[in-house]
VOGU-3710 file (C-alpha; in Angstrom, 3 decimals, decimal comma):
1> mailiayysr> 102,156/96,609/82,354  104,446/97,587/85,350  103,365/99,085/88,572  105,273/100,817/91,330  103,559/101,673/94,507  105,600/104,526/96,178  104,506/105,858/99,463  105,549/107,531/102,424  103,968/106,583/105,947  104,411/107,531/109,530
11> kgqnywngsi> 104,758/105,017/111,963  104,699/105,883/115,725  102,726/108,514/117,113  99,740/109,387/114,944  96,445/111,381/115,364  93,561/109,094/115,428  90,054/109,776/115,789  90,829/112,702/117,978  93,754/111,009/119,945  97,278/110,195/119,619
21> vdlakgnter> 98,129/106,847/119,424  101,280/104,756/118,615  101,105/102,799/115,256  103,382/99,828/114,837  102,729/100,108/110,986  101,759/103,548/109,249  98,314/103,909/107,762  99,680/104,743/104,382  102,068/101,698/104,437  98,973/99,548/105,229
31> vaefvqravg> 96,962/100,971/102,243  100,035/100,510/100,079  100,153/96,965/100,823  96,217/96,644/100,065  97,178/98,187/96,565  99,874/95,504/96,018  97,643/92,710/97,075  94,959/93,939/94,613  97,201/94,805/91,560  100,718/93,527/92,097
41> gelfeiepvr> 103,640/95,861/91,437  106,632/96,896/93,601  106,406/98,595/96,803  108,883/101,362/97,288  108,895/103,488/100,611  109,977/107,238/100,397  112,147/107,722/103,443  113,750/111,296/104,365  117,457/111,148/105,357  116,582/113,267/108,546
51> eysadymtct> 113,443/111,521/110,158  110,773/113,390/111,735  110,295/113,873/115,369  108,839/110,718/117,006  106,590/113,080/118,969  103,413/113,794/117,059  103,066/117,458/117,784  106,662/118,092/116,998  106,334/116,225/113,659  103,352/118,419/112,622
61> eeakeelrqg> 105,411/121,496/113,263  108,289/120,256/111,411  105,897/119,435/108,608  104,318/123,056/108,664  107,786/124,663/108,623  109,091/122,689/105,518  105,599/123,374/103,656  106,461/127,166/104,445  110,009/127,022/103,026  109,045/124,865/100,223
71> arpalkrype> 111,729/122,276/101,529  112,650/119,450/99,509  114,090/117,076/102,052  116,803/114,546/100,784  115,948/110,952/100,509  117,832/108,019/101,715  117,261/106,096/98,258  115,344/106,362/94,991  114,307/103,516/92,601  117,002/102,661/90,016
81> gldgidtifl> 114,579/104,220/87,562  111,144/104,232/86,281  111,726/103,073/82,643  109,211/100,321/81,978  106,959/101,580/84,895  103,481/102,552/83,452  101,620/103,291/86,568  102,532/104,603/89,837  100,220/104,421/92,716  101,438/107,180/95,171
91> gypnwwgtmp> 100,606/107,189/98,929  101,053/109,733/101,330  99,324/111,172/104,552  97,528/114,665/104,241  99,844/116,989/105,782  98,581/120,615/106,132  96,475/120,249/103,081  98,934/118,295/100,966  101,647/115,961/100,384  104,646/115,821/103,027
101> mcvytflerf> 107,387/117,623/101,291  109,698/114,389/101,052  106,910/113,337/98,148  107,626/116,309/96,213  111,381/115,608/96,255  110,617/111,934/95,106  108,649/113,070/92,366  110,765/115,939/91,010  113,726/113,458/90,583  112,009/111,879/87,512
111> dlsgkkivpf> 110,534/112,839/84,125  107,023/111,311/84,708  105,721/112,094/80,940  103,463/109,344/79,828  103,022/107,773/83,273  99,852/107,250/85,018  99,970/108,664/88,794  97,380/107,193/90,901  97,262/109,060/94,162  95,916/107,897/97,630
121> ctnegsgmgs> 96,034/109,650/100,911  95,352/108,882/104,609  94,029/111,631/106,737  91,705/111,962/109,726  89,086/114,085/107,635  90,767/116,308/105,445  90,499/114,265/102,291  92,865/114,652/99,485  93,461/118,406/100,269  95,249/120,288/97,416
131> serelkklck> 97,426/117,336/96,474  95,951/116,195/93,344  95,998/119,796/91,893  99,657/119,803/93,057  100,268/116,629/91,348  98,912/117,886/88,119  101,266/120,805/88,316  104,201/118,725/89,113  103,864/115,720/87,294  104,006/117,496/83,700
141> gatvaqglsi> 103,230/115,100/80,896  101,752/112,602/83,275  97,911/111,467/83,538  96,899/112,118/87,207  93,927/109,662/88,227  91,129/110,529/90,549  92,818/109,797/94,007  91,524/107,651/97,043  90,989/109,209/100,426  91,244/106,765/103,385
151> hgaeaaksea> 90,337/107,824/106,825  93,371/106,800/108,644  91,579/105,187/111,700  89,878/102,966/109,112  92,817/102,187/107,322  93,319/98,552/108,507  89,736/97,890/107,416  89,700/99,484/104,051  91,317/96,437/101,854  88,153/95,781/100,043
161> kvaawakknv> 87,497/99,579/99,097  91,227/99,936/98,424  91,259/96,859/96,145  88,208/97,849/94,188  89,425/101,381/93,511  93,004/99,953/92,585  91,695/97,421/90,024  89,683/100,376/88,208  92,983/102,207/88,001  95,330/99,829/86,266
//
């Protein structure tokens, strides 16, 4: 069984337990690496062509505007294809109650019929938001597993929890 771990993650300024902190590695990237250590697979970072502002508050406004517009930001690259991939672990931060719009761009590029989508989301208390429901609408013909919500400020210490969950989903 072939596994892809696709994720969008924000480095730099992030909201963390009520404060803005500077992260050398984004919370979602950290969790994606834990998934890979647990079950193998290829890591793929979803990267928009136009980067979000380095300033956290400006970034949240950019994200809100993209959501309001239903934007599909262009991405720098895509995997060559998903032939042979059975399971896609999909990671993202919860932005305004759902996935960042660049994750929608990524998903809409492929026919995901017959694939298993296993979502994980980092957040500061908003859980998965409506992202699981959105994934079921967006990923026609795919099976969407129950997602894992990781509190961003605890991401670095979540490896055991992430590994147990990932292993149950392959």
